[in-house]
PDB file of the backbone (N, CA, C, O) and the ligand in Angstrom, with CONECT records:
HET     ZN  A 101       1
ATOM      1  N   MET A   1      -8.478   8.907  -3.545  1.00  0.00           N
ATOM      2  CA  MET A   1      -7.257   8.727  -4.202  1.00  0.00           C
ATOM      3  C   MET A   1      -6.455  10.032  -4.052  1.00  0.00           C
ATOM      4  O   MET A   1      -6.951  11.157  -4.113  1.00  0.00           O
ATOM      5  N   GLN A   2      -5.159   9.748  -3.848  1.00  0.00           N
ATOM      6  CA  GLN A   2      -4.139  11.031  -3.604  1.00  0.00           C
ATOM      7  C   GLN A   2      -4.211  11.812  -4.859  1.00  0.00           C
ATOM      8  O   GLN A   2      -4.259  11.244  -5.950  1.00  0.00           O
ATOM      9  N   GLN A   3      -4.220  13.278  -4.719  1.00  0.00           N
ATOM     10  CA  GLN A   3      -4.086  14.073  -5.904  1.00  0.00           C
ATOM     11  C   GLN A   3      -2.705  14.948  -5.860  1.00  0.00           C
ATOM     12  O   GLN A   3      -2.016  15.089  -4.849  1.00  0.00           O
ATOM     13  N   CYS A   4      -2.464  15.439  -6.986  1.00  0.00           N
ATOM     14  CA  CYS A   4      -1.392  16.142  -7.233  1.00  0.00           C
ATOM     15  C   CYS A   4      -1.567  17.587  -6.364  1.00  0.00           C
ATOM     16  O   CYS A   4      -2.595  18.265  -6.371  1.00  0.00           O
ATOM     17  N   GLU A   5      -0.495  17.860  -5.714  1.00  0.00           N
ATOM     18  CA  GLU A   5      -0.662  19.306  -4.918  1.00  0.00           C
ATOM     19  C   GLU A   5      -0.681  20.555  -5.528  1.00  0.00           C
ATOM     20  O   GLU A   5      -0.997  21.589  -4.940  1.00  0.00           O
ATOM     21  N   ILE A   6      -0.318  20.474  -6.809  1.00  0.00           N
ATOM     22  CA  ILE A   6      -0.211  21.620  -7.922  1.00  0.00           C
ATOM     23  C   ILE A   6      -1.547  21.546  -8.784  1.00  0.00           C
ATOM     24  O   ILE A   6      -2.269  22.543  -8.810  1.00  0.00           O
ATOM     25  N   CYS A   7      -1.820  20.669  -9.325  1.00  0.00           N
ATOM     26  CA  CYS A   7      -3.006  20.652 -10.417  1.00  0.00           C
ATOM     27  C   CYS A   7      -3.981  19.889  -9.880  1.00  0.00           C
ATOM     28  O   CYS A   7      -5.039  20.102 -10.472  1.00  0.00           O
ATOM     29  N   HIS A   8      -4.090  19.053  -8.973  1.00  0.00           N
ATOM     30  CA  HIS A   8      -5.073  18.430  -8.530  1.00  0.00           C
ATOM     31  C   HIS A   8      -5.516  17.231  -9.431  1.00  0.00           C
ATOM     32  O   HIS A   8      -6.662  16.783  -9.400  1.00  0.00           O
ATOM     33  N   THR A   9      -4.626  16.794 -10.155  1.00  0.00           N
ATOM     34  CA  THR A   9      -4.878  15.574 -10.953  1.00  0.00           C
ATOM     35  C   THR A   9      -4.805  14.301 -10.056  1.00  0.00           C
ATOM     36  O   THR A   9      -3.848  14.147  -9.297  1.00  0.00           O
ATOM     37  N   SER A  10      -5.788  13.412 -10.139  1.00  0.00           N
ATOM     38  CA  SER A  10      -5.664  12.205  -9.308  1.00  0.00           C
ATOM     39  C   SER A  10      -4.416  11.020  -9.910  1.00  0.00           C
ATOM     40  O   SER A  10      -4.261  10.532 -11.029  1.00  0.00           O
ATOM     41  N   PHE A  11      -3.805  10.875  -8.873  1.00  0.00           N
ATOM     42  CA  PHE A  11      -2.897   9.681  -9.333  1.00  0.00           C
ATOM     43  C   PHE A  11      -3.764   8.335  -9.400  1.00  0.00           C
ATOM     44  O   PHE A  11      -4.776   8.061  -8.755  1.00  0.00           O
ATOM     45  N   THR A  12      -3.094   7.580 -10.351  1.00  0.00           N
ATOM     46  CA  THR A  12      -3.751   6.352 -10.548  1.00  0.00           C
ATOM     47  C   THR A  12      -3.332   5.200  -9.510  1.00  0.00           C
ATOM     48  O   THR A  12      -2.237   5.098  -8.957  1.00  0.00           O
ATOM     49  N   TRP A  13      -4.434   4.364  -9.369  1.00  0.00           N
ATOM     50  CA  TRP A  13      -4.062   3.133  -8.330  1.00  0.00           C
ATOM     51  C   TRP A  13      -2.789   2.368  -8.908  1.00  0.00           C
ATOM     52  O   TRP A  13      -2.069   1.839  -8.060  1.00  0.00           O
ATOM     53  N   LYS A  14      -2.443   2.250 -10.167  1.00  0.00           N
ATOM     54  CA  LYS A  14      -1.441   1.457 -10.692  1.00  0.00           C
ATOM     55  C   LYS A  14      -0.011   2.468 -10.291  1.00  0.00           C
ATOM     56  O   LYS A  14       1.009   1.997  -9.787  1.00  0.00           O
ATOM     57  N   GLN A  15      -0.141   3.460 -10.524  1.00  0.00           N
ATOM     58  CA  GLN A  15       0.926   4.274 -10.157  1.00  0.00           C
ATOM     59  C   GLN A  15       1.412   4.052  -8.708  1.00  0.00           C
ATOM     60  O   GLN A  15       2.563   3.670  -8.497  1.00  0.00           O
ATOM     61  N   ILE A  16       0.552   4.287  -7.728  1.00  0.00           N
ATOM     62  CA  ILE A  16       0.675   4.232  -6.310  1.00  0.00           C
ATOM     63  C   ILE A  16       1.090   2.865  -5.923  1.00  0.00           C
ATOM     64  O   ILE A  16       1.933   2.634  -5.057  1.00  0.00           O
ATOM     65  N   SER A  17       0.385   1.872  -6.685  1.00  0.00           N
ATOM     66  CA  SER A  17       0.872   0.494  -6.099  1.00  0.00           C
ATOM     67  C   SER A  17       2.169   0.068  -6.724  1.00  0.00           C
ATOM     68  O   SER A  17       2.782  -0.904  -6.283  1.00  0.00           O
ATOM     69  N   LYS A  18       2.648   0.854  -7.858  1.00  0.00           N
ATOM     70  CA  LYS A  18       3.903   0.571  -8.365  1.00  0.00           C
ATOM     71  C   LYS A  18       5.050   1.352  -7.374  1.00  0.00           C
ATOM     72  O   LYS A  18       6.195   0.987  -7.107  1.00  0.00           O
ATOM     73  N   SER A  19       4.456   2.321  -7.020  1.00  0.00           N
ATOM     74  CA  SER A  19       5.524   3.074  -5.985  1.00  0.00           C
ATOM     75  C   SER A  19       5.585   2.167  -4.750  1.00  0.00           C
ATOM     76  O   SER A  19       6.657   2.048  -4.157  1.00  0.00           O
ATOM     77  N   LEU A  20       4.531   1.547  -4.350  1.00  0.00           N
ATOM     78  CA  LEU A  20       4.766   0.899  -3.048  1.00  0.00           C
ATOM     79  C   LEU A  20       5.730  -0.420  -3.437  1.00  0.00           C
ATOM     80  O   LEU A  20       6.617  -0.832  -2.690  1.00  0.00           O
ATOM     81  N   TRP A  21       5.408  -0.991  -4.703  1.00  0.00           N
ATOM     82  CA  TRP A  21       6.276  -2.235  -4.891  1.00  0.00           C
ATOM     83  C   TRP A  21       7.820  -1.868  -4.931  1.00  0.00           C
ATOM     84  O   TRP A  21       8.694  -2.615  -4.492  1.00  0.00           O
ATOM     85  N   LEU A  22       8.065  -0.550  -5.547  1.00  0.00           N
ATOM     86  CA  LEU A  22       9.481  -0.026  -5.804  1.00  0.00           C
ATOM     87  C   LEU A  22       9.937   0.555  -4.442  1.00  0.00           C
ATOM     88  O   LEU A  22      10.634   1.569  -4.463  1.00  0.00           O
ATOM     89  N   ALA A  23       9.594  -0.014  -3.247  1.00  0.00           N
ATOM     90  CA  ALA A  23      10.141   0.634  -2.186  1.00  0.00           C
ATOM     91  C   ALA A  23       9.721   1.966  -1.886  1.00  0.00           C
ATOM     92  O   ALA A  23      10.545   2.797  -1.508  1.00  0.00           O
ATOM     93  N   TYR A  24       8.531   2.236  -2.018  1.00  0.00           N
ATOM     94  CA  TYR A  24       7.926   3.811  -1.796  1.00  0.00           C
ATOM     95  C   TYR A  24       8.788   4.771  -2.539  1.00  0.00           C
ATOM     96  O   TYR A  24       9.300   5.768  -2.030  1.00  0.00           O
ATOM     97  N   LYS A  25       8.916   4.385  -3.828  1.00  0.00           N
ATOM     98  CA  LYS A  25       9.474   5.328  -4.793  1.00  0.00           C
ATOM     99  C   LYS A  25       8.535   6.547  -5.146  1.00  0.00           C
ATOM    100  O   LYS A  25       7.338   6.404  -5.396  1.00  0.00           O
ATOM    101  N   PRO A  26       9.175   7.729  -5.143  1.00  0.00           N
ATOM    102  CA  PRO A  26       8.312   9.108  -5.416  1.00  0.00           C
ATOM    103  C   PRO A  26       7.463   8.830  -6.808  1.00  0.00           C
ATOM    104  O   PRO A  26       7.812   8.204  -7.809  1.00  0.00           O
ATOM    105  N   VAL A  27       6.192   9.533  -6.511  1.00  0.00           N
ATOM    106  CA  VAL A  27       5.316   9.316  -7.721  1.00  0.00           C
ATOM    107  C   VAL A  27       5.448  10.644  -8.585  1.00  0.00           C
ATOM    108  O   VAL A  27       5.616  11.696  -7.970  1.00  0.00           O
ATOM    109  N   LEU A  28       5.390  10.660  -9.803  1.00  0.00           N
ATOM    110  CA  LEU A  28       5.345  11.879 -10.715  1.00  0.00           C
ATOM    111  C   LEU A  28       3.813  12.067 -11.176  1.00  0.00           C
ATOM    112  O   LEU A  28       3.110  11.171 -11.644  1.00  0.00           O
ATOM    113  N   CYS A  29       3.455  13.316 -10.969  1.00  0.00           N
ATOM    114  CA  CYS A  29       2.170  13.722 -11.480  1.00  0.00           C
ATOM    115  C   CYS A  29       1.847  13.338 -13.014  1.00  0.00           C
ATOM    116  O   CYS A  29       2.651  13.718 -13.865  1.00  0.00           O
ATOM    117  N   PRO A  30       0.937  12.750 -13.329  1.00  0.00           N
ATOM    118  CA  PRO A  30       0.894  12.490 -14.677  1.00  0.00           C
ATOM    119  C   PRO A  30       0.411  13.649 -15.652  1.00  0.00           C
ATOM    120  O   PRO A  30       0.412  13.589 -16.882  1.00  0.00           O
ATOM    121  N   ASN A  31       0.009  14.689 -14.883  1.00  0.00           N
ATOM    122  CA  ASN A  31      -0.449  15.891 -15.764  1.00  0.00           C
ATOM    123  C   ASN A  31       0.807  16.876 -16.018  1.00  0.00           C
ATOM    124  O   ASN A  31       1.234  17.198 -17.126  1.00  0.00           O
ATOM    125  N   CYS A  32       1.415  17.376 -14.501  1.00  0.00           N
ATOM    126  CA  CYS A  32       2.327  18.310 -14.529  1.00  0.00           C
ATOM    127  C   CYS A  32       3.815  17.748 -14.238  1.00  0.00           C
ATOM    128  O   CYS A  32       4.835  18.422 -14.375  1.00  0.00           O
ATOM    129  N   GLY A  33       3.769  16.427 -13.821  1.00  0.00           N
ATOM    130  CA  GLY A  33       5.079  15.857 -13.650  1.00  0.00           C
ATOM    131  C   GLY A  33       5.827  16.165 -12.423  1.00  0.00           C
ATOM    132  O   GLY A  33       6.982  15.756 -12.309  1.00  0.00           O
ATOM    133  N   ARG A  34       5.206  16.926 -11.397  1.00  0.00           N
ATOM    134  CA  ARG A  34       5.720  17.109 -10.189  1.00  0.00           C
ATOM    135  C   ARG A  34       6.055  15.876  -9.461  1.00  0.00           C
ATOM    136  O   ARG A  34       5.267  14.944  -9.621  1.00  0.00           O
ATOM    137  N   ARG A  35       7.076  15.683  -8.686  1.00  0.00           N
ATOM    138  CA  ARG A  35       7.513  14.626  -7.927  1.00  0.00           C
ATOM    139  C   ARG A  35       6.644  14.731  -6.568  1.00  0.00           C
ATOM    140  O   ARG A  35       6.469  15.828  -6.038  1.00  0.00           O
ATOM    141  N   HIS A  36       6.057  13.431  -5.978  1.00  0.00           N
ATOM    142  CA  HIS A  36       5.569  13.571  -4.687  1.00  0.00           C
ATOM    143  C   HIS A  36       6.126  12.381  -4.087  1.00  0.00           C
ATOM    144  O   HIS A  36       6.276  11.320  -4.693  1.00  0.00           O
ATOM    145  N   LYS A  37       6.463  12.611  -2.741  1.00  0.00           N
ATOM    146  CA  LYS A  37       7.122  11.655  -1.950  1.00  0.00           C
ATOM    147  C   LYS A  37       6.085  11.107  -0.886  1.00  0.00           C
ATOM    148  O   LYS A  37       5.296  11.811  -0.255  1.00  0.00           O
ATOM    149  N   ILE A  38       6.199   9.938  -0.808  1.00  0.00           N
ATOM    150  CA  ILE A  38       5.226   9.267   0.360  1.00  0.00           C
ATOM    151  C   ILE A  38       5.519   9.826   1.715  1.00  0.00           C
ATOM    152  O   ILE A  38       6.655  10.155   2.055  1.00  0.00           O
ATOM    153  N   GLN A  39       4.440   9.928   2.497  1.00  0.00           N
ATOM    154  CA  GLN A  39       4.415  10.627   3.765  1.00  0.00           C
ATOM    155  C   GLN A  39       4.942   9.363   4.729  1.00  0.00           C
ATOM    156  O   GLN A  39       4.630   8.187   4.542  1.00  0.00           O
ATOM    157  N   PHE A  40       5.716   9.805   5.686  1.00  0.00           N
ATOM    158  CA  PHE A  40       6.229   8.895   6.728  1.00  0.00           C
ATOM    159  C   PHE A  40       5.066   7.912   7.172  1.00  0.00           C
ATOM    160  O   PHE A  40       5.160   6.694   7.021  1.00  0.00           O
ATOM    161  N   LEU A  41       3.988   8.521   7.719  1.00  0.00           N
ATOM    162  CA  LEU A  41       2.997   7.897   8.284  1.00  0.00           C
ATOM    163  C   LEU A  41       2.472   6.791   7.331  1.00  0.00           C
ATOM    164  O   LEU A  41       2.171   5.670   7.740  1.00  0.00           O
ATOM    165  N   SER A  42       2.386   7.150   6.121  1.00  0.00           N
ATOM    166  CA  SER A  42       1.734   6.173   5.003  1.00  0.00           C
ATOM    167  C   SER A  42       2.577   5.036   4.986  1.00  0.00           C
ATOM    168  O   SER A  42       2.087   3.908   5.036  1.00  0.00           O
ATOM    169  N   ARG A  43       3.953   5.248   4.912  1.00  0.00           N
ATOM    170  CA  ARG A  43       4.977   4.328   4.814  1.00  0.00           C
ATOM    171  C   ARG A  43       4.901   3.386   5.988  1.00  0.00           C
ATOM    172  O   ARG A  43       5.063   2.189   5.754  1.00  0.00           O
ATOM    173  N   LEU A  44       4.669   3.792   7.250  1.00  0.00           N
ATOM    174  CA  LEU A  44       4.373   3.201   8.245  1.00  0.00           C
ATOM    175  C   LEU A  44       3.303   2.387   8.324  1.00  0.00           C
ATOM    176  O   LEU A  44       3.396   1.254   8.796  1.00  0.00           O
ATOM    177  N   LEU A  45       2.234   2.870   7.886  1.00  0.00           N
ATOM    178  CA  LEU A  45       0.954   2.204   7.637  1.00  0.00           C
ATOM    179  C   LEU A  45       1.009   1.147   6.823  1.00  0.00           C
ATOM    180  O   LEU A  45       0.454   0.088   7.116  1.00  0.00           O
ATOM    181  N   ALA A  46       1.809   1.360   5.513  1.00  0.00           N
ATOM    182  CA  ALA A  46       1.678   0.087   4.547  1.00  0.00           C
ATOM    183  C   ALA A  46       2.561  -1.044   5.201  1.00  0.00           C
ATOM    184  O   ALA A  46       2.304  -2.207   4.889  1.00  0.00           O
ATOM    185  N   SER A  47       3.443  -0.820   5.965  1.00  0.00           N
ATOM    186  CA  SER A  47       4.207  -1.930   6.434  1.00  0.00           C
ATOM    187  C   SER A  47       3.366  -2.629   7.458  1.00  0.00           C
ATOM    188  O   SER A  47       3.366  -3.859   7.510  1.00  0.00           O
ATOM    189  N   LEU A  48       2.537  -1.784   8.399  1.00  0.00           N
ATOM    190  CA  LEU A  48       1.768  -2.543   9.330  1.00  0.00           C
ATOM    191  C   LEU A  48       0.764  -3.279   8.707  1.00  0.00           C
ATOM    192  O   LEU A  48       0.581  -4.451   9.039  1.00  0.00           O
ATOM    193  N   MET A  49       0.011  -2.681   7.747  1.00  0.00           N
ATOM    194  CA  MET A  49      -0.867  -3.297   7.075  1.00  0.00           C
ATOM    195  C   MET A  49      -0.620  -4.674   6.464  1.00  0.00           C
ATOM    196  O   MET A  49      -1.436  -5.596   6.461  1.00  0.00           O
ATOM    197  N   ILE A  50       0.688  -4.699   5.913  1.00  0.00           N
ATOM    198  CA  ILE A  50       1.210  -6.031   5.304  1.00  0.00           C
ATOM    199  C   ILE A  50       1.714  -7.008   6.283  1.00  0.00           C
ATOM    200  O   ILE A  50       1.380  -8.190   6.191  1.00  0.00           O
ATOM    201  N   VAL A  51       2.540  -6.568   7.265  1.00  0.00           N
ATOM    202  CA  VAL A  51       3.107  -7.419   8.234  1.00  0.00           C
ATOM    203  C   VAL A  51       2.049  -7.744   9.378  1.00  0.00           C
ATOM    204  O   VAL A  51       1.995  -8.888   9.831  1.00  0.00           O
ATOM    205  N   GLY A  52       1.240  -6.774   9.828  1.00  0.00           N
ATOM    206  CA  GLY A  52       0.339  -6.995  10.912  1.00  0.00           C
ATOM    207  C   GLY A  52      -0.554  -8.396  10.807  1.00  0.00           C
ATOM    208  O   GLY A  52      -0.566  -9.329  11.610  1.00  0.00           O
ATOM    209  N   PRO A  53      -1.288  -8.253   9.578  1.00  0.00           N
ATOM    210  CA  PRO A  53      -2.183  -9.487   9.308  1.00  0.00           C
ATOM    211  C   PRO A  53      -1.569 -10.822   9.265  1.00  0.00           C
ATOM    212  O   PRO A  53      -2.070 -11.851   9.717  1.00  0.00           O
ATOM    213  N   LEU A  54      -0.236 -10.683   8.575  1.00  0.00           N
ATOM    214  CA  LEU A  54       0.335 -12.017   8.576  1.00  0.00           C
ATOM    215  C   LEU A  54       0.846 -12.404   9.804  1.00  0.00           C
ATOM    216  O   LEU A  54       0.891 -13.624   9.965  1.00  0.00           O
ATOM    217  N   PHE A  55       1.293 -11.629  10.830  1.00  0.00           N
ATOM    218  CA  PHE A  55       1.580 -11.828  12.063  1.00  0.00           C
ATOM    219  C   PHE A  55       0.557 -12.635  12.910  1.00  0.00           C
ATOM    220  O   PHE A  55       0.743 -13.688  13.519  1.00  0.00           O
ATOM    221  N   VAL A  56      -0.681 -11.806  12.789  1.00  0.00           N
ATOM    222  CA  VAL A  56      -1.825 -12.460  13.450  1.00  0.00           C
ATOM    223  C   VAL A  56      -2.182 -13.736  12.790  1.00  0.00           C
ATOM    224  O   VAL A  56      -2.480 -14.648  13.560  1.00  0.00           O
ATOM    225  N   LEU A  57      -2.210 -13.955  11.683  1.00  0.00           N
ATOM    226  CA  LEU A  57      -2.674 -15.178  10.951  1.00  0.00           C
ATOM    227  C   LEU A  57      -1.635 -16.272  11.512  1.00  0.00           C
ATOM    228  O   LEU A  57      -2.003 -17.371  11.926  1.00  0.00           O
ATOM    229  N   ASN A  58      -0.309 -15.852  11.480  1.00  0.00           N
ATOM    230  CA  ASN A  58       0.899 -16.867  11.847  1.00  0.00           C
ATOM    231  C   ASN A  58       0.544 -17.384  13.239  1.00  0.00           C
ATOM    232  O   ASN A  58       0.552 -18.586  13.505  1.00  0.00           O
ATOM    233  N   SER A  59       0.216 -16.380  14.160  1.00  0.00           N
ATOM    234  CA  SER A  59       0.083 -16.769  15.571  1.00  0.00           C
ATOM    235  C   SER A  59      -1.156 -17.681  15.819  1.00  0.00           C
ATOM    236  O   SER A  59      -1.192 -18.500  16.737  1.00  0.00           O
ATOM    237  N   LEU A  60      -2.171 -17.477  14.928  1.00  0.00           N
ATOM    238  CA  LEU A  60      -3.508 -18.299  14.773  1.00  0.00           C
ATOM    239  C   LEU A  60      -3.277 -19.632  14.198  1.00  0.00           C
ATOM    240  O   LEU A  60      -4.082 -20.527  14.454  1.00  0.00           O
ATOM    241  N   SER A  61      -2.269 -19.852  13.454  1.00  0.00           N
ATOM    242  CA  SER A  61      -2.242 -20.893  12.386  1.00  0.00           C
ATOM    243  C   SER A  61      -2.301 -22.269  13.207  1.00  0.00           C
ATOM    244  O   SER A  61      -2.933 -23.240  12.790  1.00  0.00           O
ATOM    245  N   PRO A  62      -1.523 -22.266  14.516  1.00  0.00           N
ATOM    246  CA  PRO A  62      -1.675 -23.713  15.259  1.00  0.00           C
ATOM    247  C   PRO A  62      -3.171 -24.034  15.538  1.00  0.00           C
ATOM    248  O   PRO A  62      -3.504 -25.218  15.582  1.00  0.00           O
ATOM    249  N   PHE A  63      -4.026 -23.127  15.715  1.00  0.00           N
ATOM    250  CA  PHE A  63      -5.471 -23.645  15.876  1.00  0.00           C
ATOM    251  C   PHE A  63      -6.213 -23.717  14.579  1.00  0.00           C
ATOM    252  O   PHE A  63      -7.191 -24.456  14.477  1.00  0.00           O
ATOM    253  N   ALA A  64      -5.771 -22.946  13.532  1.00  0.00           N
ATOM    254  CA  ALA A  64      -6.552 -22.996  12.110  1.00  0.00           C
ATOM    255  C   ALA A  64      -6.053 -23.921  11.292  1.00  0.00           C
ATOM    256  O   ALA A  64      -6.788 -24.187  10.341  1.00  0.00           O
ATOM    257  N   GLY A  65      -4.875 -24.595  11.361  1.00  0.00           N
ATOM    258  CA  GLY A  65      -4.368 -25.555  10.488  1.00  0.00           C
ATOM    259  C   GLY A  65      -3.421 -24.649   9.330  1.00  0.00           C
ATOM    260  O   GLY A  65      -3.547 -23.449   9.085  1.00  0.00           O
ATOM    261  N   THR A  66      -2.585 -25.476   8.798  1.00  0.00           N
ATOM    262  CA  THR A  66      -1.676 -24.774   7.980  1.00  0.00           C
ATOM    263  C   THR A  66      -2.475 -24.689   6.409  1.00  0.00           C
ATOM    264  O   THR A  66      -2.052 -23.969   5.505  1.00  0.00           O
ATOM    265  N   GLY A  67      -3.430 -25.373   6.316  1.00  0.00           N
ATOM    266  CA  GLY A  67      -4.226 -25.202   4.893  1.00  0.00           C
ATOM    267  C   GLY A  67      -5.142 -23.866   5.002  1.00  0.00           C
ATOM    268  O   GLY A  67      -5.306 -23.090   4.060  1.00  0.00           O
ATOM    269  N   ASN A  68      -5.721 -23.713   6.307  1.00  0.00           N
ATOM    270  CA  ASN A  68      -6.296 -22.406   6.321  1.00  0.00           C
ATOM    271  C   ASN A  68      -5.423 -21.248   6.392  1.00  0.00           C
ATOM    272  O   ASN A  68      -5.795 -20.195   5.874  1.00  0.00           O
ATOM    273  N   PHE A  69      -4.186 -21.338   7.039  1.00  0.00           N
ATOM    274  CA  PHE A  69      -3.304 -20.336   6.972  1.00  0.00           C
ATOM    275  C   PHE A  69      -2.990 -19.793   5.556  1.00  0.00           C
ATOM    276  O   PHE A  69      -3.086 -18.600   5.267  1.00  0.00           O
ATOM    277  N   ILE A  70      -2.666 -20.613   4.832  1.00  0.00           N
ATOM    278  CA  ILE A  70      -2.166 -20.498   3.355  1.00  0.00           C
ATOM    279  C   ILE A  70      -3.445 -19.772   2.718  1.00  0.00           C
ATOM    280  O   ILE A  70      -3.340 -18.695   2.132  1.00  0.00           O
ATOM    281  N   PHE A  71      -4.666 -20.451   2.880  1.00  0.00           N
ATOM    282  CA  PHE A  71      -5.703 -19.820   2.272  1.00  0.00           C
ATOM    283  C   PHE A  71      -5.868 -18.336   2.670  1.00  0.00           C
ATOM    284  O   PHE A  71      -6.041 -17.482   1.800  1.00  0.00           O
ATOM    285  N   SER A  72      -5.806 -17.984   4.176  1.00  0.00           N
ATOM    286  CA  SER A  72      -6.074 -16.788   4.566  1.00  0.00           C
ATOM    287  C   SER A  72      -5.022 -15.800   3.817  1.00  0.00           C
ATOM    288  O   SER A  72      -5.364 -14.793   3.198  1.00  0.00           O
ATOM    289  N   VAL A  73      -3.728 -16.240   3.969  1.00  0.00           N
ATOM    290  CA  VAL A  73      -2.778 -15.478   3.398  1.00  0.00           C
ATOM    291  C   VAL A  73      -3.168 -15.105   1.861  1.00  0.00           C
ATOM    292  O   VAL A  73      -3.030 -13.950   1.459  1.00  0.00           O
ATOM    293  N   LEU A  74      -3.601 -16.015   1.131  1.00  0.00           N
ATOM    294  CA  LEU A  74      -3.943 -15.668  -0.260  1.00  0.00           C
ATOM    295  C   LEU A  74      -5.167 -14.699  -0.448  1.00  0.00           C
ATOM    296  O   LEU A  74      -5.441 -14.161  -1.521  1.00  0.00           O
ATOM    297  N   ILE A  75      -5.886 -14.537   0.750  1.00  0.00           N
ATOM    298  CA  ILE A  75      -6.943 -13.664   0.534  1.00  0.00           C
ATOM    299  C   ILE A  75      -6.548 -12.287   1.131  1.00  0.00           C
ATOM    300  O   ILE A  75      -6.820 -11.220   0.579  1.00  0.00           O
ATOM    301  N   VAL A  76      -5.887 -12.402   2.299  1.00  0.00           N
ATOM    302  CA  VAL A  76      -5.509 -11.166   3.104  1.00  0.00           C
ATOM    303  C   VAL A  76      -4.474 -10.180   2.190  1.00  0.00           C
ATOM    304  O   VAL A  76      -4.662  -8.993   1.924  1.00  0.00           O
ATOM    305  N   VAL A  77      -3.233 -11.097   1.756  1.00  0.00           N
ATOM    306  CA  VAL A  77      -2.450 -10.217   1.077  1.00  0.00           C
ATOM    307  C   VAL A  77      -2.805  -9.374  -0.067  1.00  0.00           C
ATOM    308  O   VAL A  77      -2.509  -8.180  -0.113  1.00  0.00           O
ATOM    309  N   PRO A  78      -3.532 -10.083  -1.125  1.00  0.00           N
ATOM    310  CA  PRO A  78      -4.069  -9.339  -2.345  1.00  0.00           C
ATOM    311  C   PRO A  78      -5.081  -8.180  -1.781  1.00  0.00           C
ATOM    312  O   PRO A  78      -5.094  -7.040  -2.246  1.00  0.00           O
ATOM    313  N   ALA A  79      -5.840  -8.581  -0.826  1.00  0.00           N
ATOM    314  CA  ALA A  79      -6.888  -7.571  -0.425  1.00  0.00           C
ATOM    315  C   ALA A  79      -6.040  -6.323   0.099  1.00  0.00           C
ATOM    316  O   ALA A  79      -6.311  -5.213  -0.360  1.00  0.00           O
ATOM    317  N   VAL A  80      -5.103  -6.454   0.970  1.00  0.00           N
ATOM    318  CA  VAL A  80      -4.303  -5.317   1.569  1.00  0.00           C
ATOM    319  C   VAL A  80      -3.564  -4.664   0.214  1.00  0.00           C
ATOM    320  O   VAL A  80      -3.555  -3.435   0.148  1.00  0.00           O
ATOM    321  N   LEU A  81      -3.037  -5.315  -0.706  1.00  0.00           N
ATOM    322  CA  LEU A  81      -2.391  -4.588  -1.614  1.00  0.00           C
ATOM    323  C   LEU A  81      -3.415  -3.809  -2.753  1.00  0.00           C
ATOM    324  O   LEU A  81      -3.054  -2.913  -3.516  1.00  0.00           O
ATOM    325  N   LEU A  82      -4.732  -4.372  -2.659  1.00  0.00           N
ATOM    326  CA  LEU A  82      -5.515  -3.813  -3.383  1.00  0.00           C
ATOM    327  C   LEU A  82      -5.979  -2.323  -2.852  1.00  0.00           C
ATOM    328  O   LEU A  82      -6.112  -1.356  -3.602  1.00  0.00           O
ATOM    329  N   VAL A  83      -6.208  -2.304  -1.384  1.00  0.00           N
ATOM    330  CA  VAL A  83      -6.869  -1.274  -0.691  1.00  0.00           C
ATOM    331  C   VAL A  83      -5.747  -0.263  -0.332  1.00  0.00           C
ATOM    332  O   VAL A  83      -6.160   0.883  -0.159  1.00  0.00           O
ATOM    333  N   LEU A  84      -4.436  -0.449  -0.189  1.00  0.00           N
ATOM    334  CA  LEU A  84      -3.290   0.464   0.242  1.00  0.00           C
ATOM    335  C   LEU A  84      -3.332   1.608  -0.619  1.00  0.00           C
ATOM    336  O   LEU A  84      -3.439   2.741  -0.151  1.00  0.00           O
ATOM    337  N   PRO A  85      -3.258   1.393  -1.797  1.00  0.00           N
ATOM    338  CA  PRO A  85      -2.980   2.568  -2.609  1.00  0.00           C
ATOM    339  C   PRO A  85      -3.937   3.800  -2.225  1.00  0.00           C
ATOM    340  O   PRO A  85      -3.542   4.963  -2.304  1.00  0.00           O
ATOM    341  N   TYR A  86      -5.192   3.458  -1.816  1.00  0.00           N
ATOM    342  CA  TYR A  86      -6.266   4.406  -1.703  1.00  0.00           C
ATOM    343  C   TYR A  86      -5.813   5.208  -0.378  1.00  0.00           C
ATOM    344  O   TYR A  86      -6.072   6.399  -0.208  1.00  0.00           O
ATOM    345  N   MET A  87      -5.115   4.417   0.524  1.00  0.00           N
ATOM    346  CA  MET A  87      -4.753   5.026   2.032  1.00  0.00           C
ATOM    347  C   MET A  87      -3.661   5.724   1.898  1.00  0.00           C
ATOM    348  O   MET A  87      -3.503   6.556   2.792  1.00  0.00           O
ATOM    349  N   MET A  88      -2.642   5.670   0.891  1.00  0.00           N
ATOM    350  CA  MET A  88      -1.517   6.430   0.954  1.00  0.00           C
ATOM    351  C   MET A  88      -1.577   7.785   0.605  1.00  0.00           C
ATOM    352  O   MET A  88      -2.347   8.257  -0.233  1.00  0.00           O
ATOM    353  N   ARG A  89      -0.699   8.438   1.305  1.00  0.00           N
ATOM    354  CA  ARG A  89      -0.791   9.983   1.257  1.00  0.00           C
ATOM    355  C   ARG A  89       0.522  10.410   0.945  1.00  0.00           C
ATOM    356  O   ARG A  89       1.466  10.025   1.636  1.00  0.00           O
ATOM    357  N   TYR A  90       0.712  11.301  -0.196  1.00  0.00           N
ATOM    358  CA  TYR A  90       1.979  11.787  -0.752  1.00  0.00           C
ATOM    359  C   TYR A  90       2.036  13.332  -0.551  1.00  0.00           C
ATOM    360  O   TYR A  90       1.039  14.049  -0.629  1.00  0.00           O
ATOM    361  N   ARG A  91       3.276  13.769  -0.288  1.00  0.00           N
ATOM    362  CA  ARG A  91       3.481  15.336  -0.234  1.00  0.00           C
ATOM    363  C   ARG A  91       4.483  15.693  -1.427  1.00  0.00           C
ATOM    364  O   ARG A  91       5.354  14.930  -1.845  1.00  0.00           O
ATOM    365  N   LEU A  92       4.232  16.902  -1.880  1.00  0.00           N
ATOM    366  CA  LEU A  92       5.141  17.563  -2.885  1.00  0.00           C
ATOM    367  C   LEU A  92       6.661  17.219  -2.496  1.00  0.00           C
ATOM    368  O   LEU A  92       7.119  17.545  -1.401  1.00  0.00           O
ATOM    369  N   ALA A  93       7.289  16.650  -3.307  1.00  0.00           N
ATOM    370  CA  ALA A  93       8.993  16.630  -2.920  1.00  0.00           C
ATOM    371  C   ALA A  93       9.712  17.842  -3.115  1.00  0.00           C
ATOM    372  O   ALA A  93      10.915  17.893  -2.861  1.00  0.00           O
TER     373      ALA A  93
HETATM  374 ZN    ZN A 101       0.112  17.813 -11.073  1.00  0.00          ZN2+
END
């Protein structure tokens, strides 16, 4: 998990996932309050991780059937949202 660049306090999963939901809002360190902005590459990765699997699943859906498609989305999207905060990198703003 990402740490504060000043005091090395770890950000929480909740903080980072909230930042993702609020269109990559900067994260404040829970200890020293310094603002950290998401890195461009993390932002790109987040978009790819969310859109990519949906795109692949969507192109497979004619073969897999609509029921399977919905089922896969219900598995893939929460899994991506769960894992993403661990992969995001922030830099001191
Ligand atoms: Zn800090």
